[in-house]
C-alpha positions as CSV (number, residue, x, y, z in Angstrom):
1,M,0.0,-0.1,0.0
2,T,1.5,3.4,-1.0
3,T,1.8,5.8,1.7
4,S,0.9,9.6,1.6
5,L,1.0,12.2,4.3
6,S,3.6,9.8,5.9
7,D,1.4,6.8,7.6
8,V,3.8,6.7,10.6
9,R,2.4,10.2,11.9
10,P,-0.2,10.4,14.6
11,V,-3.5,10.3,13.1
12,G,-4.2,13.9,14.4
13,E,-1.3,15.2,12.5
14,Q,-2.4,13.6,9.6
15,L,-5.9,14.8,9.9
16,R,-4.6,18.6,10.3
17,A,-2.5,18.1,7.4
18,W,-5.3,17.0,5.2
19,R,-7.5,20.0,6.5
20,Q,-4.8,22.2,5.9
21,R,-4.3,21.0,2.2
22,R,-7.9,21.4,1.7
23,R,-7.8,25.0,2.9
24,L,-10.3,24.6,5.6
25,S,-10.2,26.2,9.1
26,Q,-11.0,24.1,12.1
27,L,-14.4,25.9,12.4
28,E,-15.2,25.2,8.8
29,L,-14.5,21.4,9.1
30,S,-16.2,21.1,12.5
31,S,-19.4,22.7,11.1
32,D,-19.4,20.5,8.0
33,A,-18.5,17.3,9.9
34,D,-20.9,18.2,12.8
35,V,-18.1,18.1,15.3
36,S,-17.3,20.3,18.1
37,T,-14.2,22.8,17.1
38,R,-12.9,21.9,20.6
39,H,-13.1,18.0,20.1
40,L,-11.5,18.5,16.6
41,S,-8.8,20.7,18.2
42,F,-7.9,17.9,20.7
43,V,-7.8,15.2,18.0
44,E,-5.6,17.0,16.0
45,T,-3.2,17.7,18.9
46,G,-3.5,14.1,20.1
47,R,-5.2,15.1,23.3
48,S,-8.3,12.9,22.3
49,A,-8.2,9.7,20.2
50,P,-10.9,9.7,17.5
51,S,-13.4,6.8,17.1
52,R,-13.4,4.8,14.1
53,E,-16.6,6.4,13.0
54,M,-14.9,9.9,13.7
55,V,-12.1,9.2,11.3
56,L,-14.2,8.2,8.6
57,R,-16.5,10.9,9.2
58,L,-13.8,13.6,9.0
59,A,-12.0,11.8,6.1
60,E,-15.2,11.9,4.1
61,H,-15.6,15.7,4.6
62,L,-12.0,16.2,3.7
63,D,-12.4,14.3,0.6
64,V,-9.5,12.1,1.5
65,P,-8.7,9.0,-1.1
66,L,-9.8,5.8,0.1
67,R,-6.2,4.5,0.3
68,D,-5.3,7.2,2.6
69,R,-8.4,6.6,4.6
70,N,-7.1,3.2,5.4
71,L,-3.8,4.7,6.5
72,L,-5.7,7.1,8.9
73,L,-7.6,4.3,10.4
74,V,-4.4,2.2,10.9
75,A,-2.8,5.2,12.4
76,A,-5.6,5.7,14.8
77,G,-5.5,1.9,15.8
78,Y,-8.1,0.6,13.7
79,A,-8.3,-2.1,10.8
80,P,-8.4,-0.8,7.2
81,V,-12.0,-1.0,5.9
82,Y,-11.5,-0.4,2.1
83,A,-10.2,-3.6,0.1
84,E,-7.7,-3.1,-2.9
85,T,-8.9,-5.7,-5.4
86,P,-6.6,-6.5,-8.5
87,I,-8.5,-5.6,-11.6
88,A,-7.9,-9.2,-13.0
89,E,-9.8,-10.9,-10.0
90,P,-13.0,-12.6,-10.6
91,R,-14.7,-10.2,-8.0
92,M,-13.9,-7.3,-10.6
93,D,-15.8,-9.1,-13.7
94,S,-18.5,-6.8,-13.4
95,V,-16.4,-3.8,-13.3
96,R,-14.2,-5.1,-16.3
97,A,-17.4,-5.6,-18.5
98,A,-18.8,-2.2,-17.6
99,L,-15.2,-0.7,-18.8
100,K,-15.2,-3.0,-22.0
101,Q,-18.8,-1.7,-22.8
102,V,-17.9,1.8,-22.4
103,L,-14.7,1.6,-24.5
104,E,-16.6,-0.4,-27.2
105,G,-19.5,2.0,-27.1
106,H,-17.2,4.9,-27.9
107,E,-16.0,3.6,-31.2
108,P,-15.2,4.9,-33.5
109,Y,-13.4,7.6,-31.3
110,P,-10.5,6.8,-28.9
111,A,-11.0,6.0,-25.1
112,V,-8.7,4.6,-22.7
113,V,-9.0,3.4,-19.1
114,V,-6.3,4.6,-16.5
115,D,-5.2,4.2,-13.0
116,R,-4.3,6.8,-10.5
117,F,-0.9,7.1,-12.1
118,W,-2.2,7.2,-15.7
119,N,-1.0,3.6,-16.4
120,L,-2.9,2.2,-19.3
121,I,-5.5,-0.6,-18.0
122,D,-7.5,-0.9,-21.2
123,A,-8.3,0.9,-24.5
124,N,-10.5,0.5,-27.5
125,A,-9.3,0.0,-30.9
126,A,-9.3,3.5,-32.0
127,A,-7.0,4.5,-29.3
128,A,-4.3,2.8,-31.3
129,I,-3.9,6.3,-33.5
130,F,-2.2,7.7,-30.3
131,M,0.4,4.8,-30.0
132,A,1.3,4.6,-33.7
133,G,5.1,5.2,-34.2
134,A,5.9,5.0,-30.6
135,P,9.3,3.5,-29.7
136,P,8.9,-0.1,-28.1
137,E,10.2,1.1,-24.6
138,L,7.2,3.5,-24.2
139,L,4.8,0.9,-25.2
140,E,6.0,-1.8,-22.6
141,P,3.8,-2.4,-19.7
142,P,2.9,-0.6,-17.6
143,L,2.2,1.7,-20.5
144,N,1.8,5.4,-19.2
145,V,-0.4,7.4,-21.2
146,L,1.1,10.7,-19.9
147,R,5.0,9.5,-20.5
148,L,3.8,8.4,-23.8
149,S,1.9,11.6,-25.0
150,M,4.8,14.0,-23.5
151,H,8.1,12.1,-23.9
152,P,10.1,13.8,-26.7
153,S,10.4,10.4,-28.3
154,G,6.5,9.8,-28.1
155,M,3.5,11.5,-29.1
156,A,5.3,15.0,-28.4
157,R,6.8,14.6,-31.9
158,N,3.4,14.9,-33.6
159,I,1.6,17.2,-31.1
160,V,0.9,20.6,-33.2
161,N,0.0,22.5,-30.1
162,L,2.5,20.8,-27.8
163,A,3.3,23.9,-25.5
164,E,-0.3,24.5,-25.0
165,W,-1.1,20.8,-24.5
166,R,1.9,20.3,-22.3
167,A,1.2,23.1,-19.9
168,H,-2.5,21.9,-19.7
169,M,-1.6,18.1,-18.8
170,I,1.2,19.3,-16.2
171,E,-1.1,21.5,-14.4
172,R,-3.7,18.7,-14.3
173,V,-1.1,16.3,-12.7
174,R,-0.1,19.0,-10.4
175,R,-3.8,19.2,-9.2
176,H,-3.9,15.7,-8.6
177,V,-0.6,15.7,-6.5
178,A,-2.1,18.6,-4.5
179,L,-5.4,16.7,-4.0
180,T,-3.9,13.3,-3.2
181,A,-0.3,13.9,-1.6
182,D,1.0,10.8,-3.3
183,P,4.8,10.8,-3.6
184,A,4.9,8.5,-6.6
185,L,2.6,10.9,-8.4
186,A,4.8,13.7,-7.3
187,Q,7.6,12.0,-9.1
188,L,5.9,11.4,-12.2
189,Y,4.9,15.2,-12.2
190,R,8.6,16.2,-11.8
191,E,9.5,13.8,-14.5
192,L,7.0,15.1,-17.1
193,R,7.7,18.8,-16.1
194,D,11.5,18.3,-16.8
195,Y,10.8,16.6,-20.3
196,P,12.6,19.0,-22.8
197,D,10.7,20.4,-25.4
198,A,10.5,18.6,-28.7
199,A,13.7,19.6,-30.9
200,E,11.4,21.0,-33.9
201,P,10.7,24.6,-33.3
202,R,7.0,25.4,-32.5
203,A,4.8,28.5,-33.8
204,D,3.2,28.6,-30.3
205,P,6.1,28.6,-27.6
206,V,3.9,30.3,-25.1
207,P,0.7,28.5,-24.4
208,R,-2.4,30.8,-24.7
209,P,-6.0,30.3,-25.5
210,S,-6.8,31.0,-29.4
211,G,-10.0,32.9,-28.6
212,D,-12.2,30.5,-30.6
213,E,-11.9,27.3,-28.6
214,V,-13.8,26.5,-25.7
215,V,-11.6,23.5,-24.3
216,V,-7.9,22.8,-24.8
217,P,-7.9,20.6,-27.9
218,L,-5.2,17.9,-28.7
219,R,-3.9,18.5,-32.1
220,I,-1.9,15.8,-33.7
221,R,-0.4,15.3,-37.0
222,D,-1.2,11.9,-38.8
223,G,0.8,11.9,-42.2
224,D,-0.1,15.1,-44.1
225,R,-3.4,15.6,-41.9
226,E,-4.1,17.4,-38.6
227,L,-6.6,15.6,-36.2
228,S,-8.1,17.5,-33.4
229,F,-9.7,16.1,-30.2
230,F,-11.1,17.1,-27.0
231,S,-11.7,14.7,-23.9
232,T,-14.0,13.9,-21.0
233,I,-13.1,12.1,-17.9
234,A,-15.6,9.6,-16.0
235,T,-15.2,7.8,-12.9
236,F,-17.4,5.2,-10.7
237,G,-19.7,7.3,-8.8
238,T,-19.7,5.1,-5.5
239,P,-16.6,3.0,-5.1
240,V,-15.9,1.3,-2.1
241,D,-12.7,-0.5,-3.4
242,I,-9.5,1.4,-3.9
243,T,-8.8,-0.1,-7.2
244,V,-12.2,1.1,-8.6
245,A,-11.9,4.4,-6.9
246,E,-8.8,5.0,-8.7
247,L,-10.0,4.1,-12.3
248,A,-10.9,6.7,-14.8
249,I,-12.2,6.6,-18.4
250,E,-10.9,9.2,-20.8
251,S,-13.1,9.5,-23.7
252,F,-11.7,11.6,-26.9
253,Y,-14.1,13.2,-29.2
254,P,-13.4,14.8,-32.6
255,A,-13.1,18.5,-32.2
256,D,-13.8,19.2,-35.9
257,P,-15.6,17.6,-38.8
258,Q,-12.7,16.7,-40.6
259,T,-11.5,14.5,-37.6
260,K,-14.9,13.1,-37.2
261,A,-14.9,12.1,-40.8
262,F,-11.6,10.4,-40.8
263,L,-12.1,8.4,-37.6
264,R,-15.5,7.1,-39.1
265,E,-13.9,6.3,-42.3
266,R,-10.9,4.7,-40.6
267,A,-13.3,2.4,-38.6
268,G,-15.3,1.6,-41.8
269,W,-18.4,3.3,-40.7
């Protein structure tokens, strides 16, 4: 189990760190969680030992990830309550079937399923367009879709608006690091941030909105054509398993009629 906010610290210190990370005062959290400010203060300083229910209630209001809720419980002297079931286990058959249905239903447009580190769990056939021409070392499991897209030897070579896309994605990872305090995710953030720009000069070295777009597009070269996409993210709404809670489906849609026509023709539609 990956640790964050250092599981060796007392539970009160960890709860205070999560509260401060969420930029909440003791008064705000105590009001939201229906706990007295005095009792919350005593819990944070170690003068009071929180009950199991109190730990879970505070973690819920602090939007602490399930894996870190387990760490809080352990630090408070209680057993973890959230399982982490490998995706290949029979118990996950219904989850895998649901993911497969979403992926196949999104054809002929690309869609991928990733874990909390953006490692690829599954993808539909249309997503192969993003992997074409990538060096074998970037495609070896676990295939990390962020590394694939931003590594100078990967998709970055073919991303037309690379500066804009890089800035958008790196900020997205930075926000996840801020929300989860995960050290492994922070390491991935630093790796992506420190990638050199592609050697080929770009016309847009400073990322800025064009003024006629409503989302940041992913614009890639495919031979002599340019394809443009925007994406949406979907997660499971009521997860109680860590693996399920950390899955995300990213679905890509054509951002212009030319991309739509190409993808449909490519799939034989």
